[in-house]
N, CA, C, O and the ligand as a Tripos MOL2 file, in Angstrom:
@<TRIPOS>MOLECULE
protein
  305   303    77     0     0
PROTEIN
NO_CHARGES

@<TRIPOS>ATOM
      1 N           0.8510   -1.1960    0.0000 N.3       1 MET1
      2 CA          0.0000    0.0000    0.0000 C.3       1 MET1
      3 C           0.8840    1.2430    0.0000 C.2       1 MET1
      4 O           1.8800    1.2980    0.7220 O.2       1 MET1
      5 N           0.5260    2.2300   -0.8000 N.am      2 ASN2
      6 CA          1.3440    3.4230   -0.9330 C.3       2 ASN2
      7 C           0.8860    4.5330    0.0090 C.2       2 ASN2
      8 O          -0.2890    4.6470    0.3550 O.2       2 ASN2
      9 N           1.8440    5.3280    0.4000 N.am      3 THR3
     10 CA          1.5440    6.4960    1.2230 C.3       3 THR3
     11 C           0.8220    7.5340    0.3820 C.2       3 THR3
     12 O           1.0990    7.6730   -0.8090 O.2       3 THR3
     13 N          -0.0780    8.2450    0.9810 N.am      4 SER4
     14 CA         -0.7440    9.3540    0.3010 C.3       4 SER4
     15 C          -0.3430   10.6670    0.9630 C.2       4 SER4
     16 O          -0.0110   10.7130    2.1480 O.2       4 SER4
     17 N          -0.3810   11.7100    0.1810 N.am      5 TYR5
     18 CA          0.0120   13.0290    0.6650 C.3       5 TYR5
     19 C          -1.0700   14.0400    0.3020 C.2       5 TYR5
     20 O          -1.7540   13.8890   -0.7110 O.2       5 TYR5
     21 N          -1.2210   15.0660    1.1300 N.am      6 PRO6
     22 CA         -2.1200   16.1500    0.7070 C.3       6 PRO6
     23 C          -1.6630   16.6610   -0.6530 C.2       6 PRO6
     24 O          -0.4630   16.7620   -0.9050 O.2       6 PRO6
     25 N          -2.6050   16.9820   -1.5280 N.am      7 TYR7
     26 CA         -2.2610   17.3590   -2.8960 C.3       7 TYR7
     27 C          -1.1780   18.4490   -2.9270 C.2       7 TYR7
     28 O          -1.2800   19.4680   -2.2440 O.2       7 TYR7
     29 N          -0.1470   18.2060   -3.7310 N.am      8 ASP8
     30 CA          0.9480   19.1570   -3.8940 C.3       8 ASP8
     31 C           1.3370   19.2160   -5.3660 C.2       8 ASP8
     32 O           1.8790   18.2540   -5.9090 O.2       8 ASP8
     33 N           1.0610   20.3310   -6.0000 N.am      9 ALA9
     34 CA          1.3110   20.4710   -7.4370 C.3       9 ALA9
     35 C           2.7760   20.2310   -7.7860 C.2       9 ALA9
     36 O           3.0850   19.7660   -8.8830 O.2       9 ALA9
     37 N           3.6720   20.5430   -6.8650 N.am     10 ASP10
     38 CA          5.1050   20.4200   -7.1400 C.3      10 ASP10
     39 C           5.5440   18.9690   -7.3440 C.2      10 ASP10
     40 O           6.6000   18.7150   -7.9240 O.2      10 ASP10
     41 N           4.7400   18.0240   -6.8720 N.am     11 LEU11
     42 CA          5.1040   16.6180   -7.0290 C.3      11 LEU11
     43 C           4.8520   16.1140   -8.4430 C.2      11 LEU11
     44 O           5.3630   15.0660   -8.8390 O.2      11 LEU11
     45 N           4.0630   16.8670   -9.1990 N.am     12 HIS12
     46 CA          3.5890   16.3620  -10.4770 C.3      12 HIS12
     47 C           4.3150   16.9850  -11.6550 C.2      12 HIS12
     48 O           4.8250   18.1020  -11.5720 O.2      12 HIS12
     49 N           4.3520   16.2580  -12.7300 N.am     13 GLU13
     50 CA          5.0350   16.6890  -13.9370 C.3      13 GLU13
     51 C           4.4120   17.9710  -14.4720 C.2      13 GLU13
     52 O           3.1960   18.0630  -14.6350 O.2      13 GLU13
     53 N           5.2540   18.9500  -14.7410 N.am     14 ALA14
     54 CA          4.7560   20.2380  -15.2150 C.3      14 ALA14
     55 C           3.9090   20.0560  -16.4670 C.2      14 ALA14
     56 O           4.2830   19.3220  -17.3820 O.2      14 ALA14
     57 N           2.7750   20.7250  -16.4950 N.am     15 GLY15
     58 CA          1.9170   20.6740  -17.6670 C.3      15 GLY15
     59 C           0.9120   19.5400  -17.6570 C.2      15 GLY15
     60 O           0.0200   19.4940  -18.5050 O.2      15 GLY15
     61 N           1.0410   18.6300  -16.7140 N.am     16 SER16
     62 CA          0.1000   17.5130  -16.6470 C.3      16 SER16
     63 C          -1.2040   17.9620  -15.9880 C.2      16 SER16
     64 O          -1.2740   19.0090  -15.3440 O.2      16 SER16
     65 N          -2.2290   17.1360  -16.1710 N.am     17 GLU17
     66 CA         -3.5100   17.4210  -15.5300 C.3      17 GLU17
     67 C          -3.3280   17.5480  -14.0170 C.2      17 GLU17
     68 O          -3.9150   18.4180  -13.3730 O.2      17 GLU17
     69 N          -2.5070   16.6650  -13.4730 N.am     18 ALA18
     70 CA         -2.2920   16.6750  -12.0270 C.3      18 ALA18
     71 C          -1.6500   17.9860  -11.5690 C.2      18 ALA18
     72 O          -2.0350   18.5450  -10.5420 O.2      18 ALA18
     73 N          -0.6720   18.4720  -12.3350 N.am     19 ALA19
     74 CA          0.0200   19.7030  -11.9540 C.3      19 ALA19
     75 C          -0.9120   20.9120  -12.0190 C.2      19 ALA19
     76 O          -0.6800   21.9190  -11.3500 O.2      19 ALA19
     77 N          -1.9580   20.8080  -12.8210 N.am     20 ARG20
     78 CA         -2.9300   21.9040  -12.9310 C.3      20 ARG20
     79 C          -3.9860   21.8380  -11.8410 C.2      20 ARG20
     80 O          -4.8900   22.6730  -11.8070 O.2      20 ARG20
     81 N          -3.8870   20.8700  -10.9610 N.am     21 GLY21
     82 CA         -4.8600   20.7710   -9.8820 C.3      21 GLY21
     83 C          -6.0170   19.8560  -10.2080 C.2      21 GLY21
     84 O          -6.9720   19.7450   -9.4400 O.2      21 GLY21
     85 N          -5.9270   19.1970  -11.3590 N.am     22 GLY22
     86 CA         -6.9810   18.2680  -11.7540 C.3      22 GLY22
     87 C          -6.7430   16.8870  -11.1790 C.2      22 GLY22
     88 O          -5.7970   16.6540  -10.4270 O.2      22 GLY22
     89 N          -7.6320   15.9750  -11.5550 N.am     23 CYS23
     90 CA         -7.6250   14.6240  -11.0110 C.3      23 CYS23
     91 C          -7.1140   13.6570  -12.0730 C.2      23 CYS23
     92 O          -7.8370   13.3350  -13.0150 O.2      23 CYS23
     93 N          -5.8700   13.1900  -11.9280 N.am     24 SER24
     94 CA         -5.3260   12.2890  -12.9450 C.3      24 SER24
     95 C          -5.8930   10.8870  -12.7890 C.2      24 SER24
     96 O          -5.8760   10.1080  -13.7420 O.2      24 SER24
     97 N          -6.3880   10.5550  -11.6180 N.am     25 TYR25
     98 CA         -6.9910    9.2290  -11.4180 C.3      25 TYR25
     99 C          -8.1610    9.0180  -12.3770 C.2      25 TYR25
    100 O          -8.2030    8.0330  -13.1140 O.2      25 TYR25
    101 N          -9.0930    9.9420  -12.3580 N.am     26 HIS26
    102 CA        -10.2690    9.7580  -13.2130 C.3      26 HIS26
    103 C          -9.9530   10.0130  -14.6830 C.2      26 HIS26
    104 O         -10.5790    9.4340  -15.5710 O.2      26 HIS26
    105 N          -8.9840   10.8780  -14.9280 N.am     27 GLN27
    106 CA         -8.5730   11.0830  -16.3140 C.3      27 GLN27
    107 C          -8.0200    9.7880  -16.8840 C.2      27 GLN27
    108 O          -8.3330    9.4070  -18.0110 O.2      27 GLN27
    109 N          -7.1980    9.1220  -16.0970 N.am     28 GLU28
    110 CA         -6.5800    7.8820  -16.5470 C.3      28 GLU28
    111 C          -7.6100    6.7670  -16.7140 C.2      28 GLU28
    112 O          -7.4710    5.8980  -17.5740 O.2      28 GLU28
    113 N          -8.6400    6.8100  -15.8810 N.am     29 HIS29
    114 CA         -9.6680    5.7750  -15.9490 C.3      29 HIS29
    115 C         -10.8190    6.1690  -16.8790 C.2      29 HIS29
    116 O         -11.8210    5.4590  -16.9690 O.2      29 HIS29
    117 N         -10.6700    7.2950  -17.5650 N.am     30 HIS30
    118 CA        -11.7010    7.7610  -18.4980 C.3      30 HIS30
    119 C         -13.0730    7.7500  -17.8390 C.2      30 HIS30
    120 O         -14.0500    7.2450  -18.3920 O.2      30 HIS30
    121 N         -13.1140    8.3160  -16.6530 N.am     31 ASP31
    122 CA        -14.3340    8.2660  -15.8560 C.3      31 ASP31
    123 C         -14.5790    9.6360  -15.2450 C.2      31 ASP31
    124 O         -14.5920    9.7890  -14.0240 O.2      31 ASP31
    125 N         -14.7740   10.6270  -16.1000 N.am     32 THR32
    126 CA        -14.9430   11.9910  -15.6080 C.3      32 THR32
    127 C         -16.3960   12.4270  -15.6970 C.2      32 THR32
    128 O         -16.6910   13.6120  -15.5460 O.2      32 THR32
    129 N         -17.2940   11.5090  -15.9350 N.am     33 GLY33
    130 CA        -18.7040   11.8560  -16.0690 C.3      33 GLY33
    131 C         -19.3690   12.1540  -14.7360 C.2      33 GLY33
    132 O         -18.7230   12.1420  -13.6880 O.2      33 GLY33
    133 N         -20.6590   12.4210  -14.7870 N.am     34 ALA34
    134 CA        -21.4130   12.7590  -13.5820 C.3      34 ALA34
    135 C         -21.2980   11.6460  -12.5480 C.2      34 ALA34
    136 O         -21.3840   10.4600  -12.8650 O.2      34 ALA34
    137 N         -21.1030   12.0640  -11.3090 N.am     35 GLY35
    138 CA        -21.0310   11.0750  -10.2320 C.3      35 GLY35
    139 C         -19.6840   10.4110  -10.1080 C.2      35 GLY35
    140 O         -19.4360    9.6790   -9.1500 O.2      35 GLY35
    141 N         -18.7960   10.6610  -11.0810 N.am     36 GLY36
    142 CA        -17.4940   10.0230  -11.0190 C.3      36 GLY36
    143 C         -16.4770   10.9190  -10.3440 C.2      36 GLY36
    144 O         -16.0430   10.6580   -9.2220 O.2      36 GLY36
    145 N         -16.1070   11.9690  -11.0370 N.am     37 CYS37
    146 CA        -14.9970   12.7900  -10.5800 C.3      37 CYS37
    147 C         -15.4650   14.0760   -9.9080 C.2      37 CYS37
    148 O         -16.3410   14.7800  -10.4110 O.2      37 CYS37
    149 N         -14.8570   14.3640   -8.7600 N.am     38 ALA38
    150 CA        -15.1640   15.6080   -8.0590 C.3      38 ALA38
    151 C         -14.3490   16.7770   -8.6170 C.2      38 ALA38
    152 O         -14.5920   17.9310   -8.2650 O.2      38 ALA38
    153 N         -13.3850   16.4740   -9.4850 N.am     39 GLY39
    154 CA        -12.6660   17.5270  -10.2050 C.3      39 GLY39
    155 C         -11.3800   17.9730   -9.5400 C.2      39 GLY39
    156 O         -10.2910   17.7810  -10.0810 O.2      39 GLY39
    157 N         -11.5060   18.5590   -8.3830 N.am     40 GLU40
    158 CA        -10.3450   19.1740   -7.7420 C.3      40 GLU40
    159 C          -9.5200   18.1320   -6.9930 C.2      40 GLU40
    160 O         -10.0540   17.3530   -6.2040 O.2      40 GLU40
    161 N          -8.2220   18.1290   -7.2480 N.am     41 ALA41
    162 CA         -7.3410   17.1560   -6.5920 C.3      41 ALA41
    163 C          -7.1820   17.4800   -5.1080 C.2      41 ALA41
    164 O          -6.9890   18.6340   -4.7260 O.2      41 ALA41
    165 N          -7.2650   16.4480   -4.2890 N.am     42 VAL42
    166 CA         -7.0510   16.6220   -2.8540 C.3      42 VAL42
    167 C          -5.9050   15.7460   -2.3480 C.2      42 VAL42
    168 O          -5.4340   15.9170   -1.2240 O.2      42 VAL42
    169 N          -5.4630   14.8080   -3.1860 N.am     43 VAL43
    170 CA         -4.4340   13.8750   -2.7420 C.3      43 VAL43
    171 C          -3.4010   13.6540   -3.8500 C.2      43 VAL43
    172 O          -3.7430   13.6320   -5.0330 O.2      43 VAL43
    173 N          -2.1500   13.4920   -3.4590 N.am     44 SER44
    174 CA         -1.0770   13.0850   -4.3600 C.3      44 SER44
    175 C          -0.5770   11.7260   -3.8820 C.2      44 SER44
    176 O          -0.4170   11.4990   -2.6820 O.2      44 SER44
    177 N          -0.3320   10.8260   -4.8350 N.am     45 TYR45
    178 CA          0.1450    9.4940   -4.4550 C.3      45 TYR45
    179 C           0.9190    8.9090   -5.6240 C.2      45 TYR45
    180 O           0.8330    9.3940   -6.7520 O.2      45 TYR45
    181 N           1.6760    7.8590   -5.3350 N.am     46 GLN46
    182 CA          2.3990    7.1640   -6.4000 C.3      46 GLN46
    183 C           1.6640    5.8750   -6.7340 C.2      46 GLN46
    184 O           1.2790    5.1130   -5.8470 O.2      46 GLN46
    185 N           1.4760    5.6440   -8.0290 N.am     47 ASP47
    186 CA          0.7930    4.4210   -8.4400 C.3      47 ASP47
    187 C           1.7680    3.2480   -8.4200 C.2      47 ASP47
    188 O           2.9250    3.3980   -8.0260 O.2      47 ASP47
    189 N           1.2900    2.0810   -8.8470 N.am     48 ARG48
    190 CA          2.1030    0.8650   -8.7540 C.3      48 ARG48
    191 C           3.3520    0.9330   -9.6150 C.2      48 ARG48
    192 O           4.3150    0.2060   -9.3760 O.2      48 ARG48
    193 N           3.3400    1.8060  -10.6180 N.am     49 GLN49
    194 CA          4.5130    1.9850  -11.4710 C.3      49 GLN49
    195 C           5.4390    3.0660  -10.9320 C.2      49 GLN49
    196 O           6.4790    3.3550  -11.5260 O.2      49 GLN49
    197 N           5.0560    3.6680   -9.7970 N.am     50 GLY50
    198 CA          5.8960    4.7000   -9.2070 C.3      50 GLY50
    199 C           5.6740    6.0790   -9.7910 C.2      50 GLY50
    200 O           6.4440    7.0000   -9.5210 O.2      50 GLY50
    201 N           4.6260    6.2300  -10.5900 N.am     51 HIS51
    202 CA          4.3080    7.5390  -11.1510 C.3      51 HIS51
    203 C           3.4300    8.3210  -10.1850 C.2      51 HIS51
    204 O           2.5430    7.7700   -9.5330 O.2      51 HIS51
    205 N           3.7020    9.6150  -10.1120 N.am     52 TRP52
    206 CA          2.8680   10.4660   -9.2670 C.3      52 TRP52
    207 C           1.5250   10.6920   -9.9310 C.2      52 TRP52
    208 O           1.4440   11.0300  -11.1120 O.2      52 TRP52
    209 N           0.4830   10.5020   -9.1590 N.am     53 GLN53
    210 CA         -0.8780   10.7290   -9.6230 C.3      53 GLN53
    211 C          -1.5870   11.6410   -8.6360 C.2      53 GLN53
    212 O          -1.2000   11.7500   -7.4720 O.2      53 GLN53
    213 N          -2.6260   12.2880   -9.1230 N.am     54 SER54
    214 CA         -3.4470   13.0970   -8.2240 C.3      54 SER54
    215 C          -4.8480   12.5120   -8.1990 C.2      54 SER54
    216 O          -5.2740   11.8550   -9.1480 O.2      54 SER54
    217 N          -5.5500   12.7520   -7.1220 N.am     55 GLY55
    218 CA         -6.9100   12.2350   -7.0230 C.3      55 GLY55
    219 C          -7.8430   13.2280   -6.3590 C.2      55 GLY55
    220 O          -7.4520   13.9510   -5.4430 O.2      55 GLY55
    221 N          -9.0890   13.2570   -6.8330 N.am     56 CYS56
    222 CA        -10.1150   14.0640   -6.1900 C.3      56 CYS56
    223 C         -10.6340   13.3250   -4.9550 C.2      56 CYS56
    224 O         -10.1600   12.2340   -4.6370 O.2      56 CYS56
    225 N         -11.6020   13.9150   -4.2650 N.am     57 SER57
    226 CA        -12.1160   13.2870   -3.0460 C.3      57 SER57
    227 C         -12.7420   11.9230   -3.3560 C.2      57 SER57
    228 O         -12.6200   10.9920   -2.5590 O.2      57 SER57
    229 N         -13.4080   11.8000   -4.5030 N.am     58 ALA58
    230 CA        -14.0140   10.5130   -4.8660 C.3      58 ALA58
    231 C         -12.9330    9.4730   -5.1550 C.2      58 ALA58
    232 O         -13.0570    8.3100   -4.7710 O.2      58 ALA58
    233 N         -11.8780    9.9040   -5.8310 N.am     59 ALA59
    234 CA        -10.7780    8.9920   -6.1300 C.3      59 ALA59
    235 C         -10.0890    8.5470   -4.8430 C.2      59 ALA59
    236 O          -9.7290    7.3780   -4.6990 O.2      59 ALA59
    237 N          -9.9080    9.4680   -3.9200 N.am     60 LEU60
    238 CA         -9.2710    9.1480   -2.6450 C.3      60 LEU60
    239 C         -10.0620    8.0620   -1.9120 C.2      60 LEU60
    240 O          -9.4870    7.0860   -1.4300 O.2      60 LEU60
    241 N         -11.3610    8.2360   -1.8330 N.am     61 GLU61
    242 CA        -12.2090    7.2230   -1.1800 C.3      61 GLU61
    243 C         -12.0530    5.8750   -1.8700 C.2      61 GLU61
    244 O         -11.9370    4.8370   -1.2190 O.2      61 GLU61
    245 N         -12.0530    5.9100   -3.1850 N.am     62 ARG62
    246 CA        -11.9700    4.6890   -3.9750 C.3      62 ARG62
    247 C         -10.6290    3.9840   -3.7610 C.2      62 ARG62
    248 O         -10.5810    2.7690   -3.5680 O.2      62 ARG62
    249 N          -9.5530    4.7520   -3.7960 N.am     63 LEU63
    250 CA         -8.2090    4.1970   -3.6600 C.3      63 LEU63
    251 C          -7.9970    3.6010   -2.2750 C.2      63 LEU63
    252 O          -7.3800    2.5450   -2.1300 O.2      63 LEU63
    253 N          -8.5080    4.2780   -1.2700 N.am     64 VAL64
    254 CA         -8.3760    3.7640    0.0940 C.3      64 VAL64
    255 C          -9.2040    2.4860    0.2460 C.2      64 VAL64
    256 O          -8.7460    1.5060    0.8320 O.2      64 VAL64
    257 N         -10.4290    2.5090   -0.2900 N.am     65 ALA65
    258 CA        -11.3050    1.3370   -0.1980 C.3      65 ALA65
    259 C         -10.6940    0.1360   -0.9190 C.2      65 ALA65
    260 O         -10.8600   -1.0060   -0.4910 O.2      65 ALA65
    261 N          -9.9910    0.4040   -2.0090 N.am     66 ASP66
    262 CA         -9.3790   -0.6700   -2.7920 C.3      66 ASP66
    263 C          -8.0250   -1.1030   -2.2320 C.2      66 ASP66
    264 O          -7.4150   -2.0530   -2.7240 O.2      66 ASP66
    265 N          -7.5590   -0.3920   -1.1900 N.am     67 GLY67
    266 CA         -6.2860   -0.7640   -0.5910 C.3      67 GLY67
    267 C          -5.0670   -0.3350   -1.3870 C.2      67 GLY67
    268 O          -3.9710   -0.8630   -1.1970 O.2      67 GLY67
    269 N          -5.2650    0.6310   -2.2850 N.am     68 GLU68
    270 CA         -4.1510    1.1120   -3.1150 C.3      68 GLU68
    271 C          -3.2650    2.0980   -2.3470 C.2      68 GLU68
    272 O          -2.0410    2.0750   -2.4830 O.2      68 GLU68
    273 N          -3.8720    2.9420   -1.5620 N.am     69 ILE69
    274 CA         -3.1240    3.9420   -0.7950 C.3      69 ILE69
    275 C          -3.6820    4.0130    0.6220 C.2      69 ILE69
    276 O          -4.7910    3.5580    0.9010 O.2      69 ILE69
    277 N          -2.8910    4.5880    1.4930 N.am     70 GLU70
    278 CA         -3.3470    4.8140    2.8630 C.3      70 GLU70
    279 C          -4.2230    6.0570    2.8970 C.2      70 GLU70
    280 O          -4.1030    6.9400    2.0470 O.2      70 GLU70
    281 N          -5.0980    6.1140    3.8800 N.am     71 ALA71
    282 CA         -5.8860    7.3220    4.0570 C.3      71 ALA71
    283 C          -4.9600    8.4770    4.4150 C.2      71 ALA71
    284 O          -3.9090    8.2710    5.0220 O.2      71 ALA71
    285 N          -5.3470    9.6830    4.0410 N.am     72 LEU72
    286 CA         -4.5330   10.8500    4.3210 C.3      72 LEU72
    287 C          -4.2510   10.9580    5.8080 C.2      72 LEU72
    288 O          -5.1210   10.7130    6.6450 O.2      72 LEU72
    289 N          -3.0210   11.3290    6.1180 N.am     73 GLY73
    290 CA         -2.6650   11.5500    7.5150 C.3      73 GLY73
    291 C          -2.2130   10.3000    8.2370 C.2      73 GLY73
    292 O          -1.9060   10.3480    9.4280 O.2      73 GLY73
    293 N          -2.1680    9.1730    7.5290 N.am     74 GLN74
    294 CA         -1.7100    7.9390    8.1540 C.3      74 GLN74
    295 C          -0.3780    7.5020    7.5470 C.2      74 GLN74
    296 O          -0.1370    7.6760    6.3530 O.2      74 GLN74
    297 N           0.4460    6.9540    8.3600 N.am     75 GLY75
    298 CA          1.6560    6.3210    7.8420 C.3      75 GLY75
    299 C           2.8440    7.2400    7.6760 C.2      75 GLY75
    300 O           3.9470    6.8920    8.0980 O.2      75 GLY75
    301 N           2.6570    8.4010    7.0780 N.am     76 ALA76
    302 CA          3.7770    9.2630    6.7170 C.3      76 ALA76
    303 C           4.6060    9.6690    7.9290 C.2      76 ALA76
    304 O           5.5880   10.3970    7.7880 O.2      76 ALA76
    305 ZN        -11.5480   12.4200   -9.8960 Zn       77 ZN77
@<TRIPOS>BOND
     1     1     2 1
     2     2     3 1
     3     3     4 2
     4     3     5 am
     5     5     6 1
     6     6     7 1
     7     7     8 2
     8     7     9 am
     9     9    10 1
    10    10    11 1
    11    11    12 2
    12    11    13 am
    13    13    14 1
    14    14    15 1
    15    15    16 2
    16    15    17 am
    17    17    18 1
    18    18    19 1
    19    19    20 2
    20    19    21 am
    21    21    22 1
    22    22    23 1
    23    23    24 2
    24    23    25 am
    25    25    26 1
    26    26    27 1
    27    27    28 2
    28    27    29 am
    29    29    30 1
    30    30    31 1
    31    31    32 2
    32    31    33 am
    33    33    34 1
    34    34    35 1
    35    35    36 2
    36    35    37 am
    37    37    38 1
    38    38    39 1
    39    39    40 2
    40    39    41 am
    41    41    42 1
    42    42    43 1
    43    43    44 2
    44    43    45 am
    45    45    46 1
    46    46    47 1
    47    47    48 2
    48    47    49 am
    49    49    50 1
    50    50    51 1
    51    51    52 2
    52    51    53 am
    53    53    54 1
    54    54    55 1
    55    55    56 2
    56    55    57 am
    57    57    58 1
    58    58    59 1
    59    59    60 2
    60    59    61 am
    61    61    62 1
    62    62    63 1
    63    63    64 2
    64    63    65 am
    65    65    66 1
    66    66    67 1
    67    67    68 2
    68    67    69 am
    69    69    70 1
    70    70    71 1
    71    71    72 2
    72    71    73 am
    73    73    74 1
    74    74    75 1
    75    75    76 2
    76    75    77 am
    77    77    78 1
    78    78    79 1
    79    79    80 2
    80    79    81 am
    81    81    82 1
    82    82    83 1
    83    83    84 2
    84    83    85 am
    85    85    86 1
    86    86    87 1
    87    87    88 2
    88    87    89 am
    89    89    90 1
    90    90    91 1
    91    91    92 2
    92    91    93 am
    93    93    94 1
    94    94    95 1
    95    95    96 2
    96    95    97 am
    97    97    98 1
    98    98    99 1
    99    99   100 2
   100    99   101 am
   101   101   102 1
   102   102   103 1
   103   103   104 2
   104   103   105 am
   105   105   106 1
   106   106   107 1
   107   107   108 2
   108   107   109 am
   109   109   110 1
   110   110   111 1
   111   111   112 2
   112   111   113 am
   113   113   114 1
   114   114   115 1
   115   115   116 2
   116   115   117 am
   117   117   118 1
   118   118   119 1
   119   119   120 2
   120   119   121 am
   121   121   122 1
   122   122   123 1
   123   123   124 2
   124   123   125 am
   125   125   126 1
   126   126   127 1
   127   127   128 2
   128   127   129 am
   129   129   130 1
   130   130   131 1
   131   131   132 2
   132   131   133 am
   133   133   134 1
   134   134   135 1
   135   135   136 2
   136   135   137 am
   137   137   138 1
   138   138   139 1
   139   139   140 2
   140   139   141 am
   141   141   142 1
   142   142   143 1
   143   143   144 2
   144   143   145 am
   145   145   146 1
   146   146   147 1
   147   147   148 2
   148   147   149 am
   149   149   150 1
   150   150   151 1
   151   151   152 2
   152   151   153 am
   153   153   154 1
   154   154   155 1
   155   155   156 2
   156   155   157 am
   157   157   158 1
   158   158   159 1
   159   159   160 2
   160   159   161 am
   161   161   162 1
   162   162   163 1
   163   163   164 2
   164   163   165 am
   165   165   166 1
   166   166   167 1
   167   167   168 2
   168   167   169 am
   169   169   170 1
   170   170   171 1
   171   171   172 2
   172   171   173 am
   173   173   174 1
   174   174   175 1
   175   175   176 2
   176   175   177 am
   177   177   178 1
   178   178   179 1
   179   179   180 2
   180   179   181 am
   181   181   182 1
   182   182   183 1
   183   183   184 2
   184   183   185 am
   185   185   186 1
   186   186   187 1
   187   187   188 2
   188   187   189 am
   189   189   190 1
   190   190   191 1
   191   191   192 2
   192   191   193 am
   193   193   194 1
   194   194   195 1
   195   195   196 2
   196   195   197 am
   197   197   198 1
   198   198   199 1
   199   199   200 2
   200   199   201 am
   201   201   202 1
   202   202   203 1
   203   203   204 2
   204   203   205 am
   205   205   206 1
   206   206   207 1
   207   207   208 2
   208   207   209 am
   209   209   210 1
   210   210   211 1
   211   211   212 2
   212   211   213 am
   213   213   214 1
   214   214   215 1
   215   215   216 2
   216   215   217 am
   217   217   218 1
   218   218   219 1
   219   219   220 2
   220   219   221 am
   221   221   222 1
   222   222   223 1
   223   223   224 2
   224   223   225 am
   225   225   226 1
   226   226   227 1
   227   227   228 2
   228   227   229 am
   229   229   230 1
   230   230   231 1
   231   231   232 2
   232   231   233 am
   233   233   234 1
   234   234   235 1
   235   235   236 2
   236   235   237 am
   237   237   238 1
   238   238   239 1
   239   239   240 2
   240   239   241 am
   241   241   242 1
   242   242   243 1
   243   243   244 2
   244   243   245 am
   245   245   246 1
   246   246   247 1
   247   247   248 2
   248   247   249 am
   249   249   250 1
   250   250   251 1
   251   251   252 2
   252   251   253 am
   253   253   254 1
   254   254   255 1
   255   255   256 2
   256   255   257 am
   257   257   258 1
   258   258   259 1
   259   259   260 2
   260   259   261 am
   261   261   262 1
   262   262   263 1
   263   263   264 2
   264   263   265 am
   265   265   266 1
   266   266   267 1
   267   267   268 2
   268   267   269 am
   269   269   270 1
   270   270   271 1
   271   271   272 2
   272   271   273 am
   273   273   274 1
   274   274   275 1
   275   275   276 2
   276   275   277 am
   277   277   278 1
   278   278   279 1
   279   279   280 2
   280   279   281 am
   281   281   282 1
   282   282   283 1
   283   283   284 2
   284   283   285 am
   285   285   286 1
   286   286   287 1
   287   287   288 2
   288   287   289 am
   289   289   290 1
   290   290   291 1
   291   291   292 2
   292   291   293 am
   293   293   294 1
   294   294   295 1
   295   295   296 2
   296   295   297 am
   297   297   298 1
   298   298   299 1
   299   299   300 2
   300   299   301 am
   301   301   302 1
   302   302   303 1
   303   303   304 2
@<TRIPOS>SUBSTRUCTURE
     1 MET1         2 RESIDUE 1 A MET
     2 ASN2         6 RESIDUE 1 A ASN
     3 THR3        10 RESIDUE 1 A THR
     4 SER4        14 RESIDUE 1 A SER
     5 TYR5        18 RESIDUE 1 A TYR
     6 PRO6        22 RESIDUE 1 A PRO
     7 TYR7        26 RESIDUE 1 A TYR
     8 ASP8        30 RESIDUE 1 A ASP
     9 ALA9        34 RESIDUE 1 A ALA
    10 ASP10       38 RESIDUE 1 A ASP
    11 LEU11       42 RESIDUE 1 A LEU
    12 HIS12       46 RESIDUE 1 A HIS
    13 GLU13       50 RESIDUE 1 A GLU
    14 ALA14       54 RESIDUE 1 A ALA
    15 GLY15       58 RESIDUE 1 A GLY
    16 SER16       62 RESIDUE 1 A SER
    17 GLU17       66 RESIDUE 1 A GLU
    18 ALA18       70 RESIDUE 1 A ALA
    19 ALA19       74 RESIDUE 1 A ALA
    20 ARG20       78 RESIDUE 1 A ARG
    21 GLY21       82 RESIDUE 1 A GLY
    22 GLY22       86 RESIDUE 1 A GLY
    23 CYS23       90 RESIDUE 1 A CYS
    24 SER24       94 RESIDUE 1 A SER
    25 TYR25       98 RESIDUE 1 A TYR
    26 HIS26      102 RESIDUE 1 A HIS
    27 GLN27      106 RESIDUE 1 A GLN
    28 GLU28      110 RESIDUE 1 A GLU
    29 HIS29      114 RESIDUE 1 A HIS
    30 HIS30      118 RESIDUE 1 A HIS
    31 ASP31      122 RESIDUE 1 A ASP
    32 THR32      126 RESIDUE 1 A THR
    33 GLY33      130 RESIDUE 1 A GLY
    34 ALA34      134 RESIDUE 1 A ALA
    35 GLY35      138 RESIDUE 1 A GLY
    36 GLY36      142 RESIDUE 1 A GLY
    37 CYS37      146 RESIDUE 1 A CYS
    38 ALA38      150 RESIDUE 1 A ALA
    39 GLY39      154 RESIDUE 1 A GLY
    40 GLU40      158 RESIDUE 1 A GLU
    41 ALA41      162 RESIDUE 1 A ALA
    42 VAL42      166 RESIDUE 1 A VAL
    43 VAL43      170 RESIDUE 1 A VAL
    44 SER44      174 RESIDUE 1 A SER
    45 TYR45      178 RESIDUE 1 A TYR
    46 GLN46      182 RESIDUE 1 A GLN
    47 ASP47      186 RESIDUE 1 A ASP
    48 ARG48      190 RESIDUE 1 A ARG
    49 GLN49      194 RESIDUE 1 A GLN
    50 GLY50      198 RESIDUE 1 A GLY
    51 HIS51      202 RESIDUE 1 A HIS
    52 TRP52      206 RESIDUE 1 A TRP
    53 GLN53      210 RESIDUE 1 A GLN
    54 SER54      214 RESIDUE 1 A SER
    55 GLY55      218 RESIDUE 1 A GLY
    56 CYS56      222 RESIDUE 1 A CYS
    57 SER57      226 RESIDUE 1 A SER
    58 ALA58      230 RESIDUE 1 A ALA
    59 ALA59      234 RESIDUE 1 A ALA
    60 LEU60      238 RESIDUE 1 A LEU
    61 GLU61      242 RESIDUE 1 A GLU
    62 ARG62      246 RESIDUE 1 A ARG
    63 LEU63      250 RESIDUE 1 A LEU
    64 VAL64      254 RESIDUE 1 A VAL
    65 ALA65      258 RESIDUE 1 A ALA
    66 ASP66      262 RESIDUE 1 A ASP
    67 GLY67      266 RESIDUE 1 A GLY
    68 GLU68      270 RESIDUE 1 A GLU
    69 ILE69      274 RESIDUE 1 A ILE
    70 GLU70      278 RESIDUE 1 A GLU
    71 ALA71      282 RESIDUE 1 A ALA
    72 LEU72      286 RESIDUE 1 A LEU
    73 GLY73      290 RESIDUE 1 A GLY
    74 GLN74      294 RESIDUE 1 A GLN
    75 GLY75      298 RESIDUE 1 A GLY
    76 ALA76      302 RESIDUE 1 A ALA
    77 ZN77       305 GROUP 0 **** ****
């Protein structure tokens, strides 16, 4: 399970959706429709390939529920 961090634009590749404050989780999953993405990134985390990703509040809940990342404020 990966550590999660409060969203920090500096962790993300310049010019990427994540660096702009968007949610790369839902962008990557092509799931930005109604009820899917909350839009604004609240968490930064590294995926299984070690790439920095950002997630909105819905993505954060999903990732924690799936055991992909720790809940914010834990572990670090
Ligand atoms: Zn999202």
